[in-house]
LOSELO-33700 format. One line per 3 residues: number of its first residue (from 0); their letters; for each residue x, y, z of N, C-alpha, C. Coordinates in nm, 2 decimals. Example, Ala and Ser with C-alpha at 12.3 -4.5 7.8 and 13.67 -1.06 7.14 Angstrom:
0> AS> 1.32/-0.57/0.78/1.23/-0.45/0.78/1.32/-0.33/0.78 | 1.28/-0.22/0.71/1.37/-0.11/0.71/1.29/0.00/0.79
END
This chain:
0> MGK> 0.09/-0.15/0.01/0.05/0.00/0.02/0.08/0.09/0.00 | 0.05/0.24/-0.04/0.12/0.33/-0.09/0.16/0.43/0.02 | 0.24/0.57/0.06/0.24/0.60/0.10/0.08/0.74/0.07
3> AKF> 0.03/0.79/0.20/-0.06/0.94/0.14/0.04/1.06/0.12 | -0.02/1.10/0.03/0.01/1.23/-0.02/0.02/1.30/0.10 | 0.11/1.40/0.12/0.15/1.50/0.21/0.02/1.62/0.19
6> CGE> -0.09/1.68/0.24/-0.18/1.79/0.22/-0.11/1.88/0.36 | -0.08/1.96/0.34/-0.07/2.06/0.47/-0.22/2.09/0.51 | -0.23/2.17/0.40/-0.41/2.23/0.44/-0.44/2.12/0.55
9> ELE> -0.46/2.03/0.51/-0.59/1.91/0.56/-0.47/1.90/0.71 | -0.35/1.84/0.74/-0.24/1.84/0.84/-0.32/1.99/0.93 | -0.25/2.09/0.89/-0.31/2.20/0.98/-0.47/2.23/1.03
12> AAI> -0.58/2.20/0.96/-0.69/2.18/1.01/-0.70/2.05/1.15 | -0.67/1.97/1.11/-0.68/1.90/1.19/-0.57/1.84/1.34 | -0.48/1.97/1.30/-0.43/2.04/1.42/-0.49/2.15/1.53
15> KRL> -0.51/2.21/1.46/-0.63/2.35/1.48/-0.77/2.30/1.55 | -0.77/2.14/1.55/-0.86/2.03/1.63/-0.83/2.02/1.76 | -0.72/2.02/1.75/-0.65/1.93/1.90/-0.67/2.04/2.01
18> PQG> -0.62/2.01/2.11/-0.63/2.11/2.25/-0.50/2.16/2.21 | -0.50/2.31/2.26/-0.38/2.36/2.23/-0.27/2.33/2.36 | -0.14/2.37/2.36/-0.02/2.31/2.45/0.05/2.20/2.39
21> KPQ> 0.06/2.14/2.47/0.12/2.05/2.48/0.07/1.92/2.32 | -0.07/1.85/2.31/-0.07/1.81/2.18/-0.10/1.90/2.09 | -0.10/1.97/2.04/-0.08/2.13/1.94/0.10/2.06/1.89
24> MDA> 0.17/2.17/2.03/0.28/2.15/2.04/0.41/1.98/1.99 | 0.33/1.88/2.01/0.36/1.77/1.91/0.30/1.70/1.82 | 0.17/1.72/1.77/0.10/1.74/1.57/0.18/1.87/1.56
27> YWN> 0.27/1.95/1.58/0.33/2.04/1.45/0.47/2.04/1.50 | 0.51/1.96/1.56/0.66/1.85/1.61/0.68/1.77/1.47 | 0.50/1.70/1.46/0.54/1.60/1.33/0.49/1.62/1.18
30> AVR> 0.39/1.75/1.22/0.40/1.80/1.11/0.54/1.90/0.99 | 0.59/1.90/1.15/0.74/1.96/1.01/0.81/1.87/1.00 | 0.84/1.74/1.03/0.87/1.63/0.99/0.87/1.59/0.88
33> QAD> 0.71/1.61/0.86/0.60/1.54/0.73/0.69/1.62/0.66 | 0.67/1.73/0.65/0.67/1.86/0.56/0.78/1.84/0.52 | 0.91/1.83/0.58/1.05/1.82/0.55/1.09/1.68/0.46
36> EAG> 0.98/1.57/0.51/0.96/1.41/0.43/0.92/1.51/0.28 | 0.79/1.59/0.29/0.76/1.60/0.14/0.85/1.69/0.07 | 0.92/1.78/0.13/1.00/1.84/0.12/0.95/2.00/0.03
39> DPY> 0.82/2.01/0.06/0.76/2.11/0.07/0.75/2.22/0.11 | 0.85/2.37/0.04/0.85/2.50/0.11/0.83/2.54/0.18 | 0.67/2.55/0.14/0.63/2.71/0.26/0.54/2.58/0.35
42> WRM> 0.54/2.49/0.34/0.44/2.43/0.44/0.58/2.36/0.57 | 0.73/2.37/0.57/0.87/2.34/0.60/0.90/2.52/0.73 | 0.85/2.62/0.70/0.83/2.69/0.71/0.67/2.71/0.80
45> MFR> 0.63/2.69/0.73/0.45/2.69/0.76/0.45/2.68/0.95 | 0.50/2.53/0.94/0.43/2.46/1.04/0.56/2.49/1.18 | 0.67/2.51/1.09/0.73/2.56/1.18/0.75/2.71/1.25
48> CRY> 0.68/2.76/1.19/0.63/2.93/1.26/0.49/2.89/1.32 | 0.42/2.77/1.30/0.30/2.76/1.41/0.38/2.71/1.54 | 0.47/2.60/1.53/0.55/2.54/1.63/0.62/2.67/1.71
51> CYE> 0.66/2.76/1.66/0.73/2.85/1.73/0.59/2.94/1.84 | 0.51/2.99/1.72/0.37/3.02/1.82/0.35/2.94/1.97 | 0.31/2.80/1.96/0.27/2.73/2.03/0.38/2.72/2.18
54> ATF> 0.52/2.71/2.14/0.58/2.73/2.23/0.64/2.85/2.27 | 0.59/3.01/2.20/0.62/3.11/2.28/0.49/3.13/2.36 | 0.40/3.15/2.33/0.29/3.15/2.37/0.23/3.07/2.49
57> RDD> 0.23/2.93/2.47/0.15/2.82/2.57/0.22/2.69/2.60 | 0.35/2.70/2.56/0.47/2.62/2.60/0.58/2.70/2.66 | 0.66/2.63/2.63/0.84/2.68/2.72/0.82/2.75/2.56
60> PPK> 0.92/2.92/2.62/0.97/2.97/2.47/1.12/2.88/2.45 | 1.16/2.90/2.51/1.32/2.82/2.45/1.32/2.75/2.40 | 1.24/2.68/2.36/1.19/2.54/2.29/1.20/2.62/2.05
63> AIP> 1.15/2.76/2.07/1.13/2.82/1.96/1.22/2.86/1.89 | 1.35/2.89/2.01/1.47/2.89/1.95/1.53/2.84/1.80 | 1.56/2.68/1.86/1.61/2.65/1.75/1.54/2.62/1.60
66> VAA> 1.40/2.65/1.60/1.29/2.64/1.55/1.24/2.73/1.45 | 1.29/2.87/1.52/1.33/2.99/1.43/1.44/2.97/1.34 | 1.58/2.96/1.37/1.66/2.92/1.28/1.65/2.87/1.18
69> EFC> 1.59/2.77/1.23/1.56/2.66/1.11/1.46/2.70/1.02 | 1.37/2.81/1.05/1.26/2.90/0.97/1.35/2.97/0.94 | 1.46/3.03/0.95/1.50/3.16/0.92/1.64/3.16/0.75
72> ALF> 1.67/2.98/0.76/1.75/2.96/0.73/1.67/2.85/0.60 | 1.56/2.85/0.64/1.51/2.80/0.47/1.42/2.96/0.42 | 1.39/3.03/0.47/1.33/3.10/0.47/1.43/3.17/0.33
75> EEN> 1.59/3.17/0.42/1.64/3.25/0.27/1.65/3.19/0.10 | 1.67/3.03/0.16/1.68/3.02/0.12/1.52/2.93/-0.04 | 1.44/2.89/0.06/1.31/3.02/-0.03/1.17/3.03/-0.01
78> SEA> 1.26/3.17/-0.06/1.16/3.28/0.08/1.01/3.27/-0.06 | 1.10/3.28/-0.21/0.96/3.29/-0.31/0.82/3.22/-0.25 | 0.87/3.07/-0.22/0.74/2.97/-0.21/0.68/3.09/-0.09
81> FIE> 0.74/3.10/0.04/0.60/3.14/0.07/0.58/3.27/0.09 | 0.64/3.38/0.04/0.63/3.50/-0.08/0.44/3.50/-0.16 | 0.47/3.39/-0.22/0.40/3.33/-0.35/0.22/3.35/-0.24
84> RSP> 0.24/3.26/-0.16/0.11/3.22/-0.06/0.13/3.35/0.02 | 0.18/3.37/0.05/0.08/3.49/0.15/0.24/3.63/0.11 | 0.17/3.68/0.03/0.23/3.81/-0.04/0.27/3.92/0.08
87> DGA> 0.22/3.90/0.14/0.15/4.07/0.20/0.19/4.04/0.38 | 0.24/3.87/0.45/0.33/3.86/0.57/0.40/3.81/0.55 | 0.48/3.74/0.44/0.60/3.74/0.42/0.70/3.77/0.55
90> SEM> 0.72/3.93/0.52/0.83/3.98/0.61/0.76/4.02/0.73 | 0.66/4.01/0.78/0.66/4.05/0.88/0.62/3.90/0.96 | 0.58/3.82/0.88/0.61/3.68/0.88/0.82/3.59/0.96
93> QLM> 0.84/3.64/0.91/1.01/3.64/0.89/1.01/3.68/1.07 | 1.02/3.80/1.00/1.03/3.92/1.22/0.99/3.88/1.28 | 0.87/3.84/1.29/0.82/3.79/1.33/0.81/3.63/1.46
96> IMQ> 0.90/3.58/1.41/1.02/3.39/1.37/1.10/3.49/1.40 | 1.18/3.54/1.37/1.32/3.56/1.40/1.36/3.66/1.56 | 1.20/3.71/1.63/1.16/3.74/1.74/1.13/3.68/1.82
99> MGI> 1.07/3.59/1.83/1.00/3.49/1.88/1.21/3.34/1.95 | 1.24/3.36/1.81/1.40/3.33/1.85/1.45/3.37/1.94 | 1.51/3.51/1.92/1.59/3.60/2.04/1.51/3.61/2.15
102> DPI> 1.38/3.64/2.22/1.34/3.70/2.31/1.38/3.58/2.45 | 1.40/3.51/2.38/1.36/3.43/2.53/1.56/3.38/2.57 | 1.61/3.43/2.40/1.77/3.44/2.52/1.84/3.55/2.62
105> VFL> 1.75/3.60/2.65/1.77/3.68/2.73/1.75/3.64/2.93 | 1.64/3.47/2.91/1.61/3.40/3.03/1.67/3.26/3.00 | 1.79/3.26/2.94/1.84/3.15/2.96/1.97/3.17/3.05
108> PQI> 2.00/3.09/3.09/2.11/3.10/3.28/2.20/3.12/3.20 | 2.26/3.18/3.23/2.39/3.23/3.21/2.54/3.13/3.20 | 2.60/3.14/3.10/2.70/3.07/3.05/2.84/3.06/3.04
111> PGD> 2.89/3.05/3.16/3.10/3.07/3.16/3.15/3.10/3.04 | 3.25/3.17/2.96/3.30/3.13/2.85/3.46/3.01/2.89 | 3.51/2.98/2.79/3.60/2.88/2.83/3.76/3.00/2.92
114> DDG> 3.82/2.94/2.87/3.95/2.99/3.01/4.02/3.11/2.87 | 4.08/3.08/2.71/4.13/3.13/2.65/4.04/3.26/2.61 | 3.87/3.31/2.69/3.79/3.38/2.62/3.76/3.38/2.53
117> RIL> 3.70/3.23/2.47/3.58/3.22/2.36/3.43/3.24/2.36 | 3.34/3.30/2.32/3.22/3.35/2.34/3.20/3.16/2.33 | 3.05/3.08/2.37/2.97/3.02/2.28/2.92/3.03/2.19
120> SLG> 2.88/2.94/2.12/2.71/2.91/2.00/2.66/2.93/2.06 | 2.55/2.95/2.00/2.40/2.88/2.01/2.39/2.73/1.99 | 2.44/2.66/1.87/2.51/2.50/1.93/2.56/2.46/2.07
123> QVL> 2.63/2.54/2.11/2.70/2.48/2.30/2.61/2.51/2.34 | 2.54/2.63/2.36/2.42/2.66/2.42/2.27/2.63/2.39 | 2.24/2.48/2.34/2.16/2.48/2.36/2.18/2.32/2.33
126> SYR> 2.29/2.28/2.38/2.29/2.16/2.39/2.23/2.04/2.46 | 2.16/2.13/2.60/2.18/2.06/2.73/1.95/2.04/2.63 | 1.91/2.06/2.57/1.79/2.03/2.55/1.72/1.93/2.52
129> PAH> 1.62/1.92/2.48/1.56/1.80/2.48/1.61/1.74/2.33 | 1.60/1.63/2.32/1.64/1.56/2.17/1.55/1.62/2.06 | 1.43/1.57/2.11/1.31/1.61/2.02/1.41/1.69/1.94
132> LLV> 1.44/1.86/2.00/1.43/1.96/1.91/1.57/2.01/1.80 | 1.61/2.02/1.74/1.78/1.98/1.69/1.83/2.11/1.68 | 1.95/2.13/1.69/2.04/2.22/1.74/2.07/2.28/1.63
135> ADG> 2.08/2.44/1.62/2.09/2.57/1.57/2.23/2.66/1.51 | 2.30/2.61/1.46/2.40/2.69/1.41/2.38/2.83/1.41 | 2.38/2.94/1.46/2.45/3.07/1.46/2.49/3.17/1.53
138> PVL> 2.46/3.30/1.54/2.51/3.38/1.60/2.53/3.33/1.71 | 2.61/3.46/1.80/2.68/3.40/1.94/2.59/3.48/1.99 | 2.51/3.40/2.14/2.44/3.46/2.23/2.44/3.41/2.34
141> AVR> 2.57/3.36/2.36/2.60/3.33/2.51/2.71/3.44/2.53 | 2.72/3.45/2.68/2.75/3.56/2.75/2.90/3.50/2.88 | 2.96/3.54/2.82/3.12/3.53/2.92/3.05/3.49/3.06
144> GSE> 3.16/3.45/3.10/3.08/3.44/3.30/3.14/3.57/3.34 | 3.24/3.61/3.30/3.27/3.78/3.38/3.18/3.87/3.32 | 3.11/3.84/3.25/3.02/3.93/3.21/2.88/3.92/3.28
147> KGV> 2.87/3.99/3.47/2.76/3.92/3.55/2.65/4.05/3.48 | 2.54/3.98/3.58/2.38/4.10/3.55/2.32/4.16/3.43 | 2.43/3.98/3.30/2.36/4.04/3.18/2.22/3.92/3.14
END
């Protein structure tokens, strides 16, 4: 028996019928994987957006950090796919997702730098995360131990 064809609209409608919070978070995470497997650039971005929204407003905001980084990388590669479907909201969506990825950083624990003064990368900062979240390499986001009170 063949695999069912991916339909982002149907999947999103089914997810929206679930209770908000953990059930939707888990369903959006699954939808991200399905969209990745299907290779649909619009839904790869849109489901990451929905996941970030759920994490930010109904769960644990730091969970949005790596997923927002993935969204931004996908948007750089496939912005035309998003703009085609959402011409008026593409720029706002990108800014909103970036903000959801940046805002929780101020609440992360301070991580001391190495003895030679290097600052840790985002991937190193997020190495403690649950395994179901992806590590994203990105800009420097940690603070050296000598910079207390930040």
